[in-house]
C-alpha positions in Angstrom: 71.5 1.4 2.7 71.0 4.6 0.7 73.5 7.4 1.0 73.1 9.3 4.3 73.5 12.9 5.3 77.1 13.9 6.1 75.9 14.9 9.5 74.8 11.4 10.5 76.5 9.2 13.1 75.0 5.8 14.1 75.9 4.2 17.4 75.5 0.5 18.0 75.4 -0.7 21.6 75.2 -4.5 22.3 77.2 -7.0 24.4 77.2 -9.4 21.5 80.4 -8.7 19.5 79.2 -10.9 16.6 76.0 -8.8 16.4 78.1 -5.6 16.3 80.2 -7.0 13.4 77.0 -8.0 11.5 75.1 -4.8 12.1 78.1 -2.7 11.2 78.3 -4.4 7.8 74.6 -4.5 7.3 74.0 -0.8 8.0 77.1 0.7 6.4 76.5 3.5 3.9 78.3 6.3 2.3 78.5 9.4 4.6 77.3 7.4 7.6 79.7 7.1 10.5 79.2 3.9 12.5 80.4 3.7 16.1 80.0 0.7 18.5 80.1 -0.1 22.2 79.6 -3.3 24.1 78.3 -1.7 27.3 76.0 1.2 28.4 78.6 3.2 30.3 80.8 3.6 27.2 77.8 4.5 25.2 77.1 7.4 27.5 80.7 8.6 27.1 80.3 8.6 23.3 77.0 10.6 23.5 78.8 13.2 25.8 81.6 13.7 23.2 79.9 13.1 19.8 76.7 14.3 18.1 74.9 11.0 17.4 71.9 10.9 15.1 70.6 7.4 15.8 71.4 4.8 18.5 70.6 1.1 18.2 70.9 -0.4 21.8 70.0 -3.7 23.4 67.7 -3.8 26.4 70.0 -6.1 28.3 73.2 -4.2 28.9 75.8 -3.6 31.7 76.3 -1.8 34.0 72.7 -0.6 33.5 70.0 -1.6 31.1 68.8 -0.2 27.8 65.9 1.6 29.4 68.1 3.6 31.7 70.5 4.2 28.8 67.6 5.6 26.8 66.8 8.1 29.6 70.5 9.2 29.9 70.8 9.6 26.1 67.7 11.8 25.8 68.8 13.9 28.8 72.2 14.5 27.3 71.0 14.7 23.6 67.2 15.1 23.2 67.5 15.1 19.4 69.0 11.6 19.2 66.7 8.9 18.0 67.0 5.6 20.0 66.0 2.2 18.7 65.9 -0.5 21.4 66.2 -4.2 20.8 65.2 -7.2 22.9 64.6 -10.9 22.6 61.0 -10.7 23.6 60.1 -7.2 24.7 57.1 -7.2 27.1 54.0 -5.0 26.8 55.3 -2.8 29.6 58.7 -2.4 28.1 57.3 -1.4 24.7 54.8 1.1 26.1 57.3 2.6 28.6 60.1 2.8 26.1 57.8 4.6 23.6 56.6 7.1 26.3 60.2 7.7 27.4 61.1 8.6 23.8 62.3 5.5 22.0 61.9 5.8 18.3 61.1 2.1 18.0 61.4 -1.2 19.8 62.4 -4.3 17.8 62.6 -8.0 18.5 66.1 -9.4 17.9 64.9 -12.3 15.8 63.4 -9.8 13.3 66.4 -7.6 13.0 67.6 -9.3 9.8 64.7 -7.8 7.9 63.5 -4.9 10.1 66.7 -3.2 11.4 67.8 -1.7 8.1 64.4 -0.1 7.1 63.8 1.2 10.6 67.3 2.8 10.8 66.8 4.3 7.3 63.5 5.8 8.5 65.2 7.2 11.6 67.9 8.8 9.6 65.3 10.3 7.2 63.4 11.7 10.3 66.7 13.4 11.4 67.1 14.9 8.0 63.5 16.2 8.1 64.1 17.6 11.6 67.2 19.5 10.6 65.2 21.0 7.7 62.4 22.0 10.1 64.7 22.8 13.1 62.3 21.1 15.6 63.9 18.3 17.7 61.5 16.3 19.9 61.4 16.8 23.6 62.1 14.0 26.1 59.0 12.1 27.2 58.3 11.2 30.8 58.3 7.7 32.3 55.0 6.2 33.4 54.4 2.9 35.2 51.4 0.7 34.4 50.0 -2.7 35.3 48.1 -3.8 32.1 49.5 -6.9 30.5 48.7 -7.6 26.8 50.1 -10.8 25.4 51.7 -10.9 22.0 54.9 -10.7 20.0 53.5 -10.0 16.6 54.5 -6.8 14.9 50.9 -5.8 14.5 50.2 -6.0 18.2 53.5 -4.3 19.1 52.4 -1.4 16.9 49.3 -1.1 19.1 51.5 -1.0 22.2 53.6 1.8 20.8 50.6 3.8 19.8 49.3 3.4 23.3 52.6 4.8 24.6 52.3 7.8 22.4 48.7 8.8 23.0 48.4 7.9 26.7 50.2 11.1 27.9 47.8 13.4 26.1 44.1 14.1 26.9 42.9 13.6 23.3 39.8 11.4 22.9 40.7 7.9 21.7 38.6 5.6 19.6 39.5 1.9 19.8 38.2 -0.2 16.8 38.3 -3.9 16.5 36.2 -7.0 16.2 34.5 -8.5 19.3 36.9 -10.4 21.5 40.1 -8.6 20.4 40.7 -6.9 23.8 39.5 -3.4 23.3 38.8 -2.8 27.0 42.3 -4.0 27.9 43.8 -1.4 25.5 41.5 1.3 27.1 42.9 0.3 30.5 46.4 0.6 29.2 45.7 4.1 27.8 44.4 5.1 31.3 47.1 3.4 33.4 50.0 4.9 31.4 48.4 8.4 31.4 48.8 11.3 33.9 45.2 10.5 35.0 46.2 7.0 36.3 45.9 8.2 40.0 42.1 8.7 39.3 39.6 6.1 38.4 38.7 4.7 34.9 35.0 4.2 34.8 33.5 1.8 32.2 30.0 1.9 30.8 28.6 -0.4 28.0 26.4 1.8 25.9 24.5 -1.1 24.4 23.8 -2.8 27.7 21.6 -0.1 29.2 18.1 0.9 27.9 17.9 4.3 26.3 15.6 5.7 29.0 18.2 4.9 31.7 21.4 5.5 29.7 21.1 9.3 30.0 20.7 9.1 33.8 23.6 6.6 34.0 25.9 9.1 32.1 24.8 12.4 33.4 23.0 11.7 36.7 19.5 12.8 37.7 17.6 14.8 40.3 15.2 13.4 42.8 11.8 13.0 41.3 12.9 13.6 37.7 11.3 10.4 36.6 9.5 7.4 38.1 11.9 5.6 40.4 14.2 8.6 40.9 13.9 8.6 44.7 17.1 10.5 45.3 19.7 12.7 43.5 22.3 10.5 41.8 25.6 11.5 40.3 26.3 10.2 36.8 29.4 8.6 35.4 30.8 12.0 34.1 30.8 13.3 37.7 32.3 10.1 39.1 35.1 10.1 36.5 36.1 13.7 37.0 39.9 13.9 36.7 40.0 10.4 35.3 39.0 8.5 32.3 35.5 7.4 31.1 35.5 4.4 28.8 32.4 4.2 26.6 32.3 0.6 25.4 30.3 -0.2 22.2 29.8 3.5 21.5 28.2 2.5 18.2 25.1 1.3 20.1 24.5 4.7 21.7 21.1 6.1 20.8 21.1 9.3 18.7 19.3 11.3 21.5 22.2 10.6 23.9 24.8 11.3 21.3 23.7 15.0 21.2 24.4 15.4 25.0 27.7 13.6 24.7 28.8 15.9 21.9 28.2 18.9 24.2 30.4 17.4 26.9 33.2 16.8 24.4 32.9 20.4 23.1 33.0 22.3 26.4 33.0 19.8 29.3 29.5 20.9 30.4 26.3 18.9 31.0 23.2 18.8 33.2 21.7 16.1 35.3 18.3 14.7 34.1 15.6 17.0 35.6 18.0 19.8 36.6 18.6 23.3 35.3 22.1 23.6 36.8 25.0 23.3 34.4 27.9 21.2 35.7 31.4 20.9 34.3 33.8 17.9 34.3 37.3 17.1 33.4 37.2 13.7 31.8 39.3 12.0 29.2 37.0 10.0 26.8 38.1 6.6 25.5 35.5 4.9 23.3 35.4 1.5 21.6 33.3 -0.2 19.0 33.2 -3.4 16.9 31.1 -1.6 14.3 32.4 0.5 11.4 31.4 4.0 12.6 31.9 5.4 9.1 29.2 3.1 7.8 27.0 3.9 10.8 27.4 7.7 10.0 26.5 7.0 6.3 23.4 5.0 7.5 22.3 7.9 9.8 22.7 5.9 12.9 25.7 7.8 14.3 26.2 11.6 14.3 29.0 12.7 12.0 30.1 15.5 14.2 30.4 13.2 17.2 32.3 10.7 15.2 35.0 13.3 14.4 35.1 14.4 18.0 35.7 10.9 19.2 38.1 9.8 16.5 40.9 12.2 17.3 43.2 9.2 17.7 42.2 5.8 16.4 43.7 2.6 17.6 42.8 -0.4 15.5 43.3 -3.8 17.2 44.2 -6.6 14.8 42.0 -9.7 14.7 43.6 -12.9 16.1 43.7 -14.5 12.6 46.0 -11.6 11.6 48.5 -12.4 14.3 48.6 -16.2 14.5 52.2 -16.1 15.9 50.7 -14.8 19.1 48.6 -18.0 19.6 51.3 -20.0 21.4 51.9 -17.3 24.0 48.2 -16.7 24.5 47.4 -20.4 24.8 50.2 -20.9 27.4 49.0 -17.8 29.3 45.4 -19.0 29.4 46.5 -22.5 30.4 48.5 -21.2 33.4 45.7 -18.8 34.5 42.9 -21.4 34.2 44.8 -24.2 36.0 46.0 -21.9 38.8 42.5 -20.4 39.3 40.9 -23.9 39.5 43.6 -25.5 41.6 44.4 -27.9 38.8 47.7 -29.8 38.1 49.8 -28.2 35.5 48.7 -28.9 31.9 51.0 -28.4 29.0 50.0 -28.0 25.3 51.7 -29.9 22.5 53.2 -28.4 19.4 50.6 -30.4 17.4 47.7 -28.8 19.4 49.2 -25.3 18.8 49.3 -26.1 15.1 45.7 -27.1 15.3 44.8 -23.8 17.0 46.7 -21.9 14.3 44.6 -23.4 11.5 41.3 -21.9 12.9 39.9 -18.6 11.7 39.0 -17.4 15.2 35.8 -15.3 14.5 35.5 -14.8 18.2 39.2 -13.7 18.5 41.0 -13.9 21.8 37.9 -14.4 23.8 37.1 -17.5 21.7 40.6 -18.8 22.2 40.3 -18.4 26.0 37.0 -20.3 26.0 38.5 -23.0 23.8 41.5 -23.5 26.1 39.1 -23.6 29.1 37.0 -26.3 27.5 40.1 -28.3 26.5 41.4 -28.2 30.1 38.0 -29.4 31.4 37.9 -32.3 29.0 41.6 -33.2 28.8 42.4 -36.9 29.3 46.0 -36.3 30.3 48.4 -33.5 31.4 49.3 -32.7 27.8 46.7 -31.2 25.4 46.7 -33.0 22.1 44.9 -32.0 18.8 42.1 -34.4 19.8 41.6 -32.4 23.0 41.0 -29.2 21.1 37.2 -28.7 20.5 37.9 -27.1 17.1 39.8 -30.2 15.8 36.8 -32.6 15.6 33.9 -30.2 15.2 32.1 -31.1 11.9 30.6 -28.5 9.7 26.8 -28.7 9.0 26.0 -29.5 5.4 23.3 -27.4 3.7 20.9 -30.3 3.8 21.5 -30.9 7.5 20.9 -27.2 8.1 17.7 -27.2 6.2 16.5 -30.3 8.2 17.4 -28.6 11.5 15.4 -25.5 10.5 12.4 -27.6 9.5 12.5 -29.4 12.8 12.6 -26.0 14.6 9.7 -24.6 12.6 7.6 -27.7 13.3 8.3 -27.3 17.0 6.8 -23.8 17.1 3.6 -23.4 19.2 0.4 -22.6 17.4 -0.9 -19.0 17.5 2.4 -17.3 17.8 4.4 -15.1 15.4 6.8 -17.6 13.9 9.5 -15.1 13.2 9.5 -13.6 16.7 9.4 -17.1 18.2 12.4 -18.2 16.1 14.4 -15.1 17.0 13.7 -15.7 20.7 14.7 -19.4 20.5 17.9 -18.5 18.7 18.8 -15.8 21.2 18.2 -18.2 24.1 20.4 -20.9 22.5 23.2 -18.4 21.9 23.0 -17.2 25.5 23.2 -20.9 26.6 26.3 -21.5 24.5 27.8 -18.3 26.0 27.4 -19.8 29.5 24.9 -17.1 30.4 27.2 -14.2 29.4 24.8 -11.6 28.0 27.6 -9.4 26.6 29.2 -12.3 24.7 25.8 -13.4 23.4 24.9 -9.9 22.2 28.3 -9.7 20.4 27.7 -13.1 18.8 24.3 -12.0 17.6 25.5 -8.5 16.7 22.5 -7.3 18.6 22.4 -4.6 21.3 22.0 -6.0 24.8 18.7 -4.2 25.3 17.3 -6.0 22.2 18.6 -9.3 23.4 16.8 -8.9 26.7 13.5 -8.0 24.9 13.8 -11.2 22.8 14.4 -13.3 25.9 11.5 -11.7 27.7 9.2 -12.8 24.8 10.4 -16.4 25.2 9.3 -16.3 28.9 
């Protein structure tokens, strides 16, 4: 480890004496004083008597756990940076620890290659703080119920970012491919925020026709358009004091983007057909599978709105970028599916897990869940084997086979119709069928707004 400031003291807290011996040697550096304790009570006594720059503490401690130790340390010494370690920290532990002020949360099995650089970073942060003279304040504890599954470093970084941004009112933009769990992250932002006592209202911007989306968001007055038989409050009114989640914001029409920008600027809006100006206190969380920078460049998304929404961006990694999460996810889906359907317990073999980890997962976590569901339905025993995994035996179509299939489809087209429109409608209907009638999943697969999908299917009828 590089030479440290003469002001730095590092405290190690862990019941494992072998770990304390290893960490002391691993982190030793000139001008760095290393202290150690094997329980939380003694760690508090050290903090009371000594100025400690960085603490590395286990979650599992006696006579109280690492989370409580974190709170006591920051109450006594707000400037101390605390790094917590655990065998398999849960989503809630990571988010709560981050909100309460933990500098980082590390898995024990990764300490051999992560502990040193993280401690170095913490010590550098302390040096920077001393230069600036601005120690951080303690952060409050929040409880939440959202459970995200994963032990990968990439996903844990998402958990920690949620913990940091949830306590503010800044707009959040969640980016990620379809099926990565953007709505789950939005729920976590809400449930770990001060607004969690109010409702989080969700609206899919691509699922509602343009002429109805404005009314859905802002409400309307009686008689303002055909079918408006009574005054109706919009989502911004209903979400007052809470969170409004705008899913697939990239599909929002430009005409609606203008009114949304006004709400983000000053919190004011008007119902459709009304002159009265209303105000609302809403935290906006938006999500998209599109690259909004590209959409701005193409003129399909307002640049000023993009910067208003993208105050904090959370990027969710694709499943192929965190293959180490597949065993946990597969087991979670197995338990949920068998419990929901009243089935006997089904286990998954290591060979089947290996098969899952060879797939590219273009549909991400949603595709994995569907794959496990199909495997459960078709399994020949209580243990899933590679042969039970739909991916394992699915042959790829050759170019010649694809061309033959297209010729067959073209030959089946009725006479007197627009061939291109008919083909598009047939493809849309087939994708919807493969999605088990899930319009949202079909629209994501086709990369087509829901409104356009419905138009295509209407032509088929």
